[in-house]
BALOBA-1460 file (C-alpha; in Angstrom, 3 decimals):
// residues 382
<rec num="1" residu="m" x="11.342" y="-23.990" z="-47.807"/>
<rec num="2" residu="a" x="13.555" y="-24.442" z="-44.623"/>
<rec num="3" residu="a" x="11.782" y="-24.896" z="-41.234"/>
<rec num="4" residu="p" x="11.732" y="-21.796" z="-39.202"/>
<rec num="5" residu="l" x="13.581" y="-21.201" z="-36.013"/>
<rec num="6" residu="t" x="10.642" y="-21.522" z="-33.456"/>
<rec num="7" residu="i" x="10.277" y="-19.780" z="-30.154"/>
<rec num="8" residu="v" x="7.887" y="-21.154" z="-27.422"/>
<rec num="9" residu="g" x="6.875" y="-18.416" z="-25.277"/>
<rec num="10" residu="s" x="5.832" y="-14.761" z="-25.518"/>
<rec num="11" residu="g" x="7.273" y="-13.043" z="-22.448"/>
<rec num="12" residu="l" x="10.478" y="-11.044" z="-21.749"/>
<rec num="13" residu="a" x="12.854" y="-14.060" z="-22.979"/>
<rec num="14" residu="a" x="11.184" y="-14.865" z="-26.060"/>
<rec num="15" residu="y" x="10.557" y="-11.339" z="-27.379"/>
<rec num="16" residu="n" x="13.900" y="-10.099" z="-26.586"/>
<rec num="17" residu="l" x="15.639" y="-13.179" z="-28.122"/>
<rec num="18" residu="a" x="13.458" y="-12.584" z="-31.189"/>
<rec num="19" residu="r" x="14.460" y="-8.897" z="-31.634"/>
<rec num="20" residu="e" x="18.252" y="-9.493" z="-31.020"/>
<rec num="21" residu="w" x="18.140" y="-12.716" z="-33.278"/>
<rec num="22" residu="r" x="16.831" y="-10.371" z="-35.980"/>
<rec num="23" residu="k" x="19.689" y="-8.042" z="-35.999"/>
<rec num="24" residu="h" x="21.808" y="-11.499" z="-37.311"/>
<rec num="25" residu="a" x="18.940" y="-12.844" z="-39.597"/>
<rec num="26" residu="p" x="16.831" y="-10.088" z="-40.854"/>
<rec num="27" residu="d" x="14.869" y="-12.452" z="-43.430"/>
<rec num="28" residu="a" x="15.039" y="-15.521" z="-41.899"/>
<rec num="29" residu="e" x="11.878" y="-17.730" z="-41.094"/>
<rec num="30" residu="l" x="10.577" y="-16.987" z="-37.558"/>
<rec num="31" residu="c" x="7.761" y="-18.464" z="-35.996"/>
<rec num="32" residu="i" x="6.809" y="-17.630" z="-32.049"/>
<rec num="33" residu="v" x="4.175" y="-20.167" z="-30.531"/>
<rec num="34" residu="t" x="2.430" y="-18.765" z="-27.390"/>
<rec num="35" residu="a" x="-0.344" y="-20.093" z="-24.830"/>
<rec num="36" residu="d" x="-1.030" y="-16.727" z="-24.047"/>
<rec num="37" residu="a" x="-2.521" y="-13.534" z="-25.994"/>
<rec num="38" residu="g" x="0.900" y="-12.551" z="-27.009"/>
<rec num="39" residu="d" x="0.873" y="-8.942" z="-26.162"/>
<rec num="40" residu="f" x="4.216" y="-7.557" z="-25.140"/>
<rec num="41" residu="y" x="4.376" y="-6.339" z="-21.411"/>
<rec num="42" residu="s" x="7.005" y="-6.254" z="-18.590"/>
<rec num="43" residu="k" x="6.257" y="-8.733" z="-16.415"/>
<rec num="44" residu="p" x="7.979" y="-6.680" z="-13.190"/>
<rec num="45" residu="m" x="5.223" y="-4.146" z="-13.581"/>
<rec num="46" residu="l" x="2.536" y="-6.752" z="-12.600"/>
<rec num="47" residu="s" x="3.719" y="-6.199" z="-8.799"/>
<rec num="48" residu="n" x="3.591" y="-2.358" z="-8.709"/>
<rec num="49" residu="g" x="0.418" y="-1.870" z="-11.658"/>
<rec num="50" residu="l" x="-1.906" y="-0.742" z="-8.915"/>
<rec num="51" residu="n" x="-0.033" y="2.248" z="-7.485"/>
<rec num="52" residu="a" x="0.965" y="3.222" z="-11.226"/>
<rec num="53" residu="n" x="-2.938" y="3.132" z="-11.643"/>
<rec num="54" residu="k" x="-2.458" y="0.695" z="-14.605"/>
<rec num="55" residu="t" x="-4.954" y="-1.700" z="-16.013"/>
<rec num="56" residu="a" x="-4.102" y="-4.870" z="-17.799"/>
<rec num="57" residu="a" x="-5.021" y="-2.970" z="-21.132"/>
<rec num="58" residu="q" x="-2.531" y="-0.378" z="-20.192"/>
<rec num="59" residu="l" x="0.650" y="-2.367" z="-19.073"/>
<rec num="60" residu="a" x="0.341" y="-3.843" z="-22.743"/>
<rec num="61" residu="m" x="2.741" y="-2.045" z="-24.444"/>
<rec num="62" residu="k" x="2.227" y="-3.251" z="-27.890"/>
<rec num="63" residu="s" x="-0.159" y="-5.985" z="-29.332"/>
<rec num="64" residu="a" x="0.463" y="-9.503" z="-30.642"/>
<rec num="65" residu="e" x="-0.326" y="-8.115" z="-34.005"/>
<rec num="66" residu="k" x="2.204" y="-5.189" z="-33.744"/>
<rec num="67" residu="m" x="5.110" y="-7.929" z="-32.398"/>
<rec num="68" residu="a" x="4.341" y="-10.120" z="-35.301"/>
<rec num="69" residu="e" x="4.621" y="-7.159" z="-37.745"/>
<rec num="70" residu="e" x="7.841" y="-5.819" z="-36.152"/>
<rec num="71" residu="l" x="9.399" y="-9.113" z="-35.889"/>
<rec num="72" residu="k" x="8.446" y="-10.352" z="-39.148"/>
<rec num="73" residu="a" x="7.263" y="-13.361" z="-37.548"/>
<rec num="74" residu="t" x="4.493" y="-15.656" z="-37.929"/>
<rec num="75" residu="l" x="2.869" y="-15.640" z="-34.081"/>
<rec num="76" residu="l" x="0.625" y="-18.298" z="-33.068"/>
<rec num="77" residu="t" x="-1.482" y="-16.913" z="-30.013"/>
<rec num="78" residu="h" x="-3.429" y="-19.112" z="-27.523"/>
<rec num="79" residu="t" x="-1.785" y="-22.011" z="-29.021"/>
<rec num="80" residu="r" x="-0.569" y="-24.764" z="-26.224"/>
<rec num="81" residu="v" x="2.488" y="-26.923" z="-27.110"/>
<rec num="82" residu="s" x="2.203" y="-30.378" z="-26.003"/>
<rec num="83" residu="a" x="4.733" y="-32.453" z="-26.972"/>
<rec num="84" residu="i" x="8.316" y="-32.351" z="-28.968"/>
<rec num="85" residu="d" x="9.167" y="-34.674" z="-31.584"/>
<rec num="86" residu="r" x="13.038" y="-34.614" z="-31.388"/>
<rec num="87" residu="a" x="13.430" y="-37.174" z="-34.281"/>
<rec num="88" residu="a" x="11.082" y="-35.292" z="-36.645"/>
<rec num="89" residu="h" x="12.148" y="-31.795" z="-35.701"/>
<rec num="90" residu="e" x="8.339" y="-30.986" z="-34.862"/>
<rec num="91" residu="i" x="6.345" y="-29.780" z="-31.862"/>
<rec num="92" residu="e" x="2.713" y="-31.052" z="-31.348"/>
<rec num="93" residu="t" x="0.298" y="-28.102" z="-31.019"/>
<rec num="94" residu="s" x="-3.157" y="-27.253" z="-30.424"/>
<rec num="95" residu="a" x="-2.939" y="-25.851" z="-33.872"/>
<rec num="96" residu="g" x="-1.357" y="-29.189" z="-35.367"/>
<rec num="97" residu="r" x="2.167" y="-30.239" z="-35.881"/>
<rec num="98" residu="l" x="4.804" y="-27.676" z="-36.740"/>
<rec num="99" residu="a" x="8.013" y="-28.148" z="-37.921"/>
<rec num="100" residu="y" x="11.359" y="-26.422" z="-36.363"/>
<rec num="101" residu="s" x="14.838" y="-25.919" z="-37.340"/>
<rec num="102" residu="q" x="16.249" y="-24.971" z="-34.018"/>
<rec num="103" residu="l" x="13.722" y="-24.926" z="-31.255"/>
<rec num="104" residu="v" x="13.822" y="-22.320" z="-28.420"/>
<rec num="105" residu="l" x="11.995" y="-22.872" z="-25.077"/>
<rec num="106" residu="a" x="11.158" y="-19.752" z="-23.323"/>
<rec num="107" residu="l" x="8.598" y="-21.299" z="-21.273"/>
<rec num="108" residu="g" x="8.843" y="-19.013" z="-18.128"/>
<rec num="109" residu="a" x="7.801" y="-20.457" z="-14.595"/>
<rec num="110" residu="d" x="4.601" y="-21.371" z="-12.774"/>
<rec num="111" residu="s" x="3.607" y="-19.652" z="-9.276"/>
<rec num="112" residu="t" x="3.737" y="-22.110" z="-6.833"/>
<rec num="113" residu="r" x="0.196" y="-23.352" z="-5.700"/>
<rec num="114" residu="a" x="-0.556" y="-22.623" z="-1.873"/>
<rec num="115" residu="e" x="-1.318" y="-26.076" z="-0.246"/>
<rec num="116" residu="l" x="-4.738" y="-25.232" z="1.674"/>
<rec num="117" residu="g" x="-7.536" y="-27.171" z="3.023"/>
<rec num="118" residu="g" x="-11.216" y="-25.378" z="3.353"/>
<rec num="119" residu="n" x="-14.109" y="-24.768" z="1.213"/>
<rec num="120" residu="a" x="-12.660" y="-21.637" z="-0.505"/>
<rec num="121" residu="a" x="-9.114" y="-22.855" z="-1.010"/>
<rec num="122" residu="e" x="-9.485" y="-22.569" z="-5.215"/>
<rec num="123" residu="a" x="-10.380" y="-19.062" z="-4.609"/>
<rec num="124" residu="v" x="-6.675" y="-18.088" z="-3.874"/>
<rec num="125" residu="l" x="-5.366" y="-15.552" z="-6.978"/>
<rec num="126" residu="r" x="-2.035" y="-15.651" z="-8.086"/>
<rec num="127" residu="v" x="-0.700" y="-13.237" z="-10.687"/>
<rec num="128" residu="n" x="2.001" y="-14.564" z="-13.193"/>
<rec num="129" residu="d" x="1.042" y="-13.045" z="-16.254"/>
<rec num="130" residu="l" x="-1.173" y="-10.330" z="-17.791"/>
<rec num="131" residu="a" x="-4.218" y="-12.182" z="-17.859"/>
<rec num="132" residu="d" x="-3.896" y="-13.188" z="-13.938"/>
<rec num="133" residu="y" x="-3.309" y="-9.475" z="-13.299"/>
<rec num="134" residu="a" x="-6.669" y="-8.548" z="-15.168"/>
<rec num="135" residu="i" x="-8.379" y="-11.249" z="-12.762"/>
<rec num="136" residu="y" x="-6.504" y="-9.771" z="-9.720"/>
<rec num="137" residu="r" x="-7.883" y="-5.880" z="-10.422"/>
<rec num="138" residu="e" x="-11.449" y="-7.047" z="-11.020"/>
<rec num="139" residu="a" x="-11.330" y="-8.866" z="-7.683"/>
<rec num="140" residu="l" x="-9.946" y="-6.094" z="-5.779"/>
<rec num="141" residu="d" x="-12.687" y="-3.634" z="-7.135"/>
<rec num="142" residu="g" x="-14.319" y="-2.066" z="-4.033"/>
<rec num="143" residu="k" x="-12.504" y="-4.609" z="-1.782"/>
<rec num="144" residu="q" x="-10.246" y="-3.450" z="1.231"/>
<rec num="145" residu="r" x="-9.100" y="-6.551" z="3.123"/>
<rec num="146" residu="v" x="-6.057" y="-8.538" z="1.336"/>
<rec num="147" residu="v" x="-3.944" y="-11.397" z="2.711"/>
<rec num="148" residu="l" x="-0.979" y="-12.297" z="1.079"/>
<rec num="149" residu="l" x="0.620" y="-15.849" z="1.202"/>
<rec num="150" residu="g" x="4.366" y="-14.968" z="1.216"/>
<rec num="151" residu="g" x="6.924" y="-12.540" z="2.269"/>
<rec num="152" residu="g" x="9.484" y="-13.189" z="-0.091"/>
<rec num="153" residu="l" x="10.648" y="-10.523" z="-2.664"/>
<rec num="154" residu="i" x="7.244" y="-10.596" z="-5.100"/>
<rec num="155" residu="g" x="5.147" y="-10.871" z="-1.714"/>
<rec num="156" residu="c" x="6.740" y="-7.642" z="-0.507"/>
<rec num="157" residu="e" x="6.274" y="-5.994" z="-3.854"/>
<rec num="158" residu="f" x="2.760" y="-6.457" z="-4.065"/>
<rec num="159" residu="a" x="2.179" y="-5.993" z="-0.145"/>
<rec num="160" residu="n" x="3.742" y="-2.466" z="-0.728"/>
<rec num="161" residu="d" x="1.541" y="-1.676" z="-4.053"/>
<rec num="162" residu="l" x="-1.597" y="-2.748" z="-1.867"/>
<rec num="163" residu="v" x="-0.784" y="-0.495" z="1.174"/>
<rec num="164" residu="a" x="0.339" y="2.260" z="-0.847"/>
<rec num="165" residu="t" x="-3.358" y="2.052" z="-2.673"/>
<rec num="166" residu="g" x="-5.234" y="2.120" z="0.629"/>
<rec num="167" residu="h" x="-5.667" y="-1.541" z="1.147"/>
<rec num="168" residu="q" x="-5.719" y="-3.249" z="4.533"/>
<rec num="169" residu="v" x="-2.731" y="-5.764" z="3.974"/>
<rec num="170" residu="e" x="-1.692" y="-8.649" z="5.921"/>
<rec num="171" residu="v" x="1.403" y="-10.971" z="4.900"/>
<rec num="172" residu="v" x="1.900" y="-14.765" z="6.104"/>
<rec num="173" residu="d" x="5.332" y="-16.375" z="6.060"/>
<rec num="174" residu="i" x="6.828" y="-19.309" z="7.717"/>
<rec num="175" residu="a" x="10.129" y="-17.208" z="7.775"/>
<rec num="176" residu="a" x="11.069" y="-15.056" z="10.648"/>
<rec num="177" residu="w" x="11.569" y="-11.765" z="8.059"/>
<rec num="178" residu="p" x="11.089" y="-10.537" z="4.600"/>
<rec num="179" residu="l" x="13.090" y="-11.913" z="1.807"/>
<rec num="180" residu="s" x="14.630" y="-14.343" z="3.930"/>
<rec num="181" residu="r" x="16.408" y="-16.227" z="1.229"/>
<rec num="182" residu="f" x="18.352" y="-13.119" z="0.644"/>
<rec num="183" residu="l" x="18.734" y="-10.925" z="3.639"/>
<rec num="184" residu="p" x="20.869" y="-11.710" z="6.783"/>
<rec num="185" residu="e" x="18.650" y="-11.493" z="9.715"/>
<rec num="186" residu="a" x="19.497" y="-7.775" z="11.071"/>
<rec num="187" residu="a" x="18.780" y="-6.699" z="7.508"/>
<rec num="188" residu="g" x="15.088" y="-8.450" z="7.292"/>
<rec num="189" residu="h" x="13.796" y="-7.098" z="10.878"/>
<rec num="190" residu="w" x="15.358" y="-3.617" z="9.619"/>
<rec num="191" residu="m" x="13.283" y="-3.933" z="6.137"/>
<rec num="192" residu="a" x="10.214" y="-5.432" z="8.309"/>
<rec num="193" residu="q" x="10.188" y="-2.401" z="10.573"/>
<rec num="194" residu="r" x="10.018" y="-0.353" z="7.646"/>
<rec num="195" residu="l" x="7.284" y="-2.363" z="5.703"/>
<rec num="196" residu="s" x="5.258" y="-2.257" z="8.799"/>
<rec num="197" residu="a" x="5.479" y="1.348" z="9.635"/>
<rec num="198" residu="a" x="3.752" y="1.760" z="6.437"/>
<rec num="199" residu="g" x="1.033" y="-0.429" z="7.044"/>
<rec num="200" residu="i" x="1.820" y="-3.760" z="6.325"/>
<rec num="201" residu="r" x="0.875" y="-6.441" z="9.147"/>
<rec num="202" residu="f" x="3.144" y="-9.352" z="9.351"/>
<rec num="203" residu="h" x="2.491" y="-13.066" z="10.784"/>
<rec num="204" residu="w" x="5.818" y="-14.400" z="10.652"/>
<rec num="205" residu="q" x="6.527" y="-18.263" z="11.337"/>
<rec num="206" residu="q" x="2.880" y="-18.874" z="10.403"/>
<rec num="207" residu="q" x="1.752" y="-21.522" z="7.732"/>
<rec num="208" residu="a" x="-1.872" y="-20.723" z="6.404"/>
<rec num="209" residu="l" x="-3.806" y="-24.082" z="6.729"/>
<rec num="210" residu="r" x="-7.035" y="-23.297" z="5.281"/>
<rec num="211" residu="l" x="-9.384" y="-20.736" z="3.809"/>
<rec num="212" residu="d" x="-13.091" y="-20.876" z="3.886"/>
<rec num="213" residu="h" x="-15.888" y="-18.927" z="2.914"/>
<rec num="214" residu="d" x="-17.546" y="-16.232" z="5.153"/>
<rec num="215" residu="e" x="-20.394" y="-14.095" z="4.690"/>
<rec num="216" residu="d" x="-18.550" y="-11.260" z="3.447"/>
<rec num="217" residu="g" x="-15.253" y="-12.804" z="2.255"/>
<rec num="218" residu="y" x="-12.857" y="-15.061" z="3.552"/>
<rec num="219" residu="l" x="-11.491" y="-16.828" z="6.720"/>
<rec num="220" residu="l" x="-7.983" y="-17.948" z="6.540"/>
<rec num="221" residu="t" x="-6.736" y="-19.975" z="9.426"/>
<rec num="222" residu="l" x="-3.155" y="-19.982" z="10.326"/>
<rec num="223" residu="s" x="-0.734" y="-22.590" z="12.191"/>
<rec num="224" residu="d" x="-1.231" y="-20.866" z="15.553"/>
<rec num="225" residu="g" x="-5.112" y="-20.591" z="15.454"/>
<rec num="226" residu="t" x="-5.258" y="-17.275" z="14.482"/>
<rec num="227" residu="v" x="-8.238" y="-16.601" z="12.106"/>
<rec num="228" residu="l" x="-7.852" y="-13.365" z="9.259"/>
<rec num="229" residu="k" x="-10.701" y="-12.152" z="7.801"/>
<rec num="230" residu="a" x="-10.105" y="-11.237" z="3.746"/>
<rec num="231" residu="d" x="-11.626" y="-10.004" z="0.881"/>
<rec num="232" residu="v" x="-8.780" y="-11.109" z="-1.612"/>
<rec num="233" residu="v" x="-6.195" y="-14.070" z="-1.018"/>
<rec num="234" residu="l" x="-3.075" y="-13.461" z="-3.085"/>
<rec num="235" residu="s" x="-0.283" y="-16.071" z="-2.956"/>
<rec num="236" residu="a" x="3.120" y="-15.039" z="-3.570"/>
<rec num="237" residu="l" x="4.900" y="-18.260" z="-2.700"/>
<rec num="238" residu="g" x="7.730" y="-18.626" z="-5.414"/>
<rec num="239" residu="l" x="8.246" y="-20.011" z="-8.948"/>
<rec num="240" residu="r" x="8.796" y="-22.974" z="-10.356"/>
<rec num="241" residu="p" x="10.472" y="-23.353" z="-13.882"/>
<rec num="242" residu="r" x="8.193" y="-25.054" z="-16.342"/>
<rec num="243" residu="t" x="10.133" y="-28.138" z="-17.202"/>
<rec num="244" residu="a" x="7.399" y="-30.682" z="-17.843"/>
<rec num="245" residu="l" x="7.574" y="-30.177" z="-21.881"/>
<rec num="246" residu="a" x="11.362" y="-30.796" z="-21.969"/>
<rec num="247" residu="a" x="11.495" y="-33.735" z="-19.362"/>
<rec num="248" residu="a" x="8.869" y="-35.441" z="-21.530"/>
<rec num="249" residu="a" x="10.700" y="-35.042" z="-24.688"/>
<rec num="250" residu="g" x="13.842" y="-36.578" z="-22.611"/>
<rec num="251" residu="l" x="15.884" y="-33.538" z="-22.108"/>
<rec num="252" residu="a" x="17.724" y="-32.945" z="-19.159"/>
<rec num="253" residu="t" x="16.333" y="-31.015" z="-16.255"/>
<rec num="254" residu="s" x="16.975" y="-30.561" z="-12.822"/>
<rec num="255" residu="r" x="15.377" y="-27.313" z="-11.118"/>
<rec num="256" residu="g" x="15.096" y="-26.033" z="-14.416"/>
<rec num="257" residu="i" x="15.950" y="-27.030" z="-18.154"/>
<rec num="258" residu="v" x="19.404" y="-27.781" z="-17.833"/>
<rec num="259" residu="v" x="21.628" y="-25.800" z="-20.744"/>
<rec num="260" residu="d" x="25.219" y="-25.086" z="-21.272"/>
<rec num="261" residu="r" x="26.988" y="-21.827" z="-21.574"/>
<rec num="262" residu="h" x="25.769" y="-21.609" z="-25.172"/>
<rec num="263" residu="l" x="21.981" y="-22.010" z="-23.667"/>
<rec num="264" residu="r" x="21.960" y="-25.602" z="-25.680"/>
<rec num="265" residu="s" x="19.655" y="-28.169" z="-23.927"/>
<rec num="266" residu="s" x="20.928" y="-32.089" z="-23.959"/>
<rec num="267" residu="d" x="19.534" y="-31.848" z="-27.537"/>
<rec num="268" residu="p" x="21.902" y="-29.736" z="-29.876"/>
<rec num="269" residu="d" x="18.854" y="-28.349" z="-32.046"/>
<rec num="270" residu="i" x="17.006" y="-27.546" z="-28.548"/>
<rec num="271" residu="y" x="17.578" y="-24.131" z="-26.547"/>
<rec num="272" residu="a" x="16.088" y="-22.591" z="-23.426"/>
<rec num="273" residu="l" x="16.757" y="-19.252" z="-21.826"/>
<rec num="274" residu="g" x="14.657" y="-17.170" z="-19.218"/>
<rec num="275" residu="d" x="13.007" y="-18.388" z="-16.182"/>
<rec num="276" residu="c" x="12.615" y="-22.008" z="-17.141"/>
<rec num="277" residu="a" x="16.321" y="-22.637" z="-17.907"/>
<rec num="278" residu="e" x="19.253" y="-23.463" z="-15.622"/>
<rec num="279" residu="v" x="22.833" y="-22.450" z="-16.636"/>
<rec num="280" residu="e" x="25.590" y="-24.061" z="-14.444"/>
<rec num="281" residu="g" x="23.125" y="-24.653" z="-11.305"/>
<rec num="282" residu="l" x="21.723" y="-21.001" z="-11.786"/>
<rec num="283" residu="v" x="18.057" y="-20.237" z="-12.334"/>
<rec num="284" residu="l" x="17.659" y="-16.482" z="-12.039"/>
<rec num="285" residu="p" x="14.216" y="-15.179" z="-13.271"/>
<rec num="286" residu="f" x="15.235" y="-11.570" z="-13.295"/>
<rec num="287" residu="v" x="15.443" y="-9.153" z="-16.088"/>
<rec num="288" residu="l" x="18.852" y="-8.715" z="-16.226"/>
<rec num="289" residu="p" x="19.843" y="-12.153" z="-16.739"/>
<rec num="290" residu="i" x="17.140" y="-12.694" z="-19.327"/>
<rec num="291" residu="m" x="18.665" y="-9.783" z="-21.425"/>
<rec num="292" residu="q" x="22.026" y="-11.145" z="-20.972"/>
<rec num="293" residu="a" x="20.842" y="-14.603" z="-22.190"/>
<rec num="294" residu="a" x="18.988" y="-13.138" z="-25.163"/>
<rec num="295" residu="r" x="22.083" y="-11.211" z="-26.190"/>
<rec num="296" residu="a" x="24.282" y="-14.260" z="-26.268"/>
<rec num="297" residu="l" x="21.802" y="-16.720" z="-27.479"/>
<rec num="298" residu="a" x="20.746" y="-14.906" z="-30.653"/>
<rec num="299" residu="p" x="24.332" y="-15.007" z="-32.212"/>
<rec num="300" residu="t" x="24.525" y="-18.461" z="-31.638"/>
<rec num="301" residu="l" x="21.206" y="-19.193" z="-33.284"/>
<rec num="302" residu="a" x="22.811" y="-17.393" z="-36.313"/>
<rec num="303" residu="g" x="25.895" y="-19.455" z="-36.579"/>
<rec num="304" residu="q" x="28.333" y="-17.425" z="-34.235"/>
<rec num="305" residu="a" x="28.451" y="-19.390" z="-31.266"/>
<rec num="306" residu="t" x="28.643" y="-17.089" z="-28.109"/>
<rec num="307" residu="a" x="28.970" y="-18.315" z="-24.538"/>
<rec num="308" residu="l" x="26.667" y="-16.376" z="-21.967"/>
<rec num="309" residu="a" x="28.467" y="-14.673" z="-19.029"/>
<rec num="310" residu="y" x="26.501" y="-12.831" z="-16.472"/>
<rec num="311" residu="p" x="28.033" y="-9.490" z="-14.817"/>
<rec num="312" residu="a" x="27.312" y="-8.599" z="-11.264"/>
<rec num="313" residu="m" x="23.765" y="-8.041" z="-11.414"/>
<rec num="314" residu="p" x="22.175" y="-6.513" z="-8.218"/>
<rec num="315" residu="v" x="18.388" y="-6.730" z="-8.051"/>
<rec num="316" residu="v" x="16.572" y="-3.664" z="-7.373"/>
<rec num="317" residu="v" x="13.400" y="-4.480" z="-5.356"/>
<rec num="318" residu="k" x="10.162" y="-2.510" z="-6.104"/>
<rec num="319" residu="t" x="9.084" y="-1.615" z="-2.065"/>
<rec num="320" residu="p" x="9.310" y="2.164" z="-1.756"/>
<rec num="321" residu="a" x="8.455" y="2.036" z="2.120"/>
<rec num="322" residu="c" x="11.699" y="0.362" z="2.199"/>
<rec num="323" residu="p" x="14.147" y="0.502" z="-0.961"/>
<rec num="324" residu="a" x="16.092" y="-2.535" z="-1.307"/>
<rec num="325" residu="v" x="19.175" y="-3.487" z="-3.483"/>
<rec num="326" residu="i" x="20.232" y="-7.221" z="-3.223"/>
<rec num="327" residu="a" x="23.132" y="-9.072" z="-4.871"/>
<rec num="328" residu="p" x="23.223" y="-12.801" z="-2.938"/>
<rec num="329" residu="p" x="26.808" y="-14.111" z="-2.666"/>
<rec num="330" residu="a" x="27.184" y="-17.607" z="-4.257"/>
<rec num="331" residu="s" x="25.888" y="-20.545" z="-2.244"/>
<rec num="332" residu="a" x="29.227" y="-22.175" z="-1.940"/>
<rec num="333" residu="c" x="31.055" y="-18.712" z="-1.232"/>
<rec num="334" residu="a" x="32.496" y="-18.677" z="2.387"/>
<rec num="335" residu="g" x="32.494" y="-15.586" z="4.251"/>
<rec num="336" residu="e" x="30.279" y="-13.362" z="6.699"/>
<rec num="337" residu="w" x="28.271" y="-10.380" z="6.856"/>
<rec num="338" residu="q" x="29.503" y="-7.188" z="7.684"/>
<rec num="339" residu="i" x="26.178" y="-4.870" z="8.806"/>
<rec num="340" residu="e" x="25.918" y="-1.143" z="9.402"/>
<rec num="341" residu="s" x="22.767" y="0.254" z="10.030"/>
<rec num="342" residu="g" x="21.174" y="3.509" z="11.158"/>
<rec num="343" residu="a" x="17.991" y="5.432" z="11.222"/>
<rec num="344" residu="d" x="18.086" y="5.853" z="7.250"/>
<rec num="345" residu="g" x="19.289" y="3.067" z="5.913"/>
<rec num="346" residu="l" x="21.214" y="-0.335" z="6.175"/>
<rec num="347" residu="r" x="24.064" y="-1.585" z="4.435"/>
<rec num="348" residu="a" x="25.072" y="-5.520" z="4.706"/>
<rec num="349" residu="l" x="28.304" y="-6.669" z="2.772"/>
<rec num="350" residu="y" x="29.313" y="-10.306" z="2.312"/>
<rec num="351" residu="c" x="32.998" y="-10.529" z="2.378"/>
<rec num="352" residu="d" x="35.105" y="-13.896" z="1.847"/>
<rec num="353" residu="a" x="38.107" y="-14.420" z="4.060"/>
<rec num="354" residu="a" x="40.486" y="-12.118" z="1.959"/>
<rec num="355" residu="g" x="38.000" y="-9.128" z="2.311"/>
<rec num="356" residu="k" x="36.537" y="-9.146" z="-0.919"/>
<rec num="357" residu="l" x="33.054" y="-8.229" z="-1.688"/>
<rec num="358" residu="q" x="31.089" y="-11.160" z="-2.547"/>
<rec num="359" residu="g" x="27.222" y="-9.912" z="-2.087"/>
<rec num="360" residu="l" x="25.642" y="-6.847" z="-0.489"/>
<rec num="361" residu="v" x="22.143" y="-5.924" z="0.679"/>
<rec num="362" residu="l" x="21.602" y="-2.052" z="0.560"/>
<rec num="363" residu="l" x="18.412" y="-0.698" z="2.237"/>
<rec num="364" residu="g" x="16.741" y="2.886" z="2.635"/>
<rec num="365" residu="e" x="19.305" y="5.679" z="1.851"/>
<rec num="366" residu="a" x="22.029" y="2.868" z="1.441"/>
<rec num="367" residu="t" x="20.533" y="2.299" z="-1.811"/>
<rec num="368" residu="k" x="22.466" y="5.238" z="-3.276"/>
<rec num="369" residu="e" x="25.542" y="3.476" z="-3.000"/>
<rec num="370" residu="r" x="24.325" y="0.615" z="-5.453"/>
<rec num="371" residu="q" x="26.769" y="1.567" z="-8.440"/>
<rec num="372" residu="t" x="29.908" y="1.901" z="-6.241"/>
<rec num="373" residu="l" x="29.427" y="-1.024" z="-4.705"/>
<rec num="374" residu="a" x="28.239" y="-3.076" z="-7.497"/>
<rec num="375" residu="a" x="31.407" y="-2.309" z="-9.315"/>
<rec num="376" residu="q" x="33.436" y="-4.371" z="-6.658"/>
<rec num="377" residu="l" x="31.078" y="-7.574" z="-7.142"/>
<rec num="378" residu="p" x="32.414" y="-10.502" z="-8.812"/>
<rec num="379" residu="a" x="30.846" y="-11.354" z="-11.906"/>
<rec num="380" residu="t" x="27.793" y="-13.899" z="-11.679"/>
<rec num="381" residu="l" x="28.856" y="-16.140" z="-14.244"/>
<rec num="382" residu="a" x="32.435" y="-15.225" z="-15.499"/>
């Protein structure tokens, strides 16, 4: 019997690829290996699950058993992959060595760890999967004071979710405004005002230095000497693509696992997609790029080479206190921001020297222009 197509991972990238591939290869052997429980859920729901009143069990839309049945797959859960033997076409796992015909790495990314001193540094929570979310929900039970490390996209989503459910929320960030990687300064301050009005307290241009136990919680010391009291401390400092397994196998890695437009790594029988993959310098940990990649890779794995293309893909930020849509311009694109703001909304358009739209930020009521303006944006990867 031929070795199966083997997918490592069970997140949106892995399961959507498997679904797409089954359209092209309905009866071929498929093996999915995951270190997690293998239940299917939408990771973006983790940052607004509180206000939706969802437990971890309720966020799981389908069990691992159901996924294995639907995908006609051998699904190995709670199984870690420790090495790739490229010459033998095998992976080393906690369940033994497994052969593969083609291997897809859908490994995801790790939450960046906060570098803190203090005797409670290990108490900082990170929510990167369903199991983390269950721990987070348990930690919040009966608690009010939450400090978030990081005022980026995910940090602001969690902060909004927490304040909407009655928690006292403080956010610490070394930047001077929220979503500083994506928003021009004026837009950042506009958003900060709306989130502050919702009850979120920000500590900008501050670094968290140490976390210590207190008699009824924790004490977080900031770089300016401020000490914040907290019942729960949550880190949302960004993601780092999981590249160690690929690098140890001799595959090319940079910010992510380096793949070409067919999502093929430096080994012709190993592919990568999702949060761990880097395509022409792009690492895009969002739902729409994952869906595009799955739809392109599936036929390629079935023998119909299909190059990946990314259309314009504005990101909707889940901050109801300040609705936001962002489409950052390409880093190499020269241009300037044109900003219009009022009491109810802000529109920031990034235009090149020819006046063509290259990026945008829409806040508040301006988000209603998303479809019209998104149609004017260039493709992210043509």
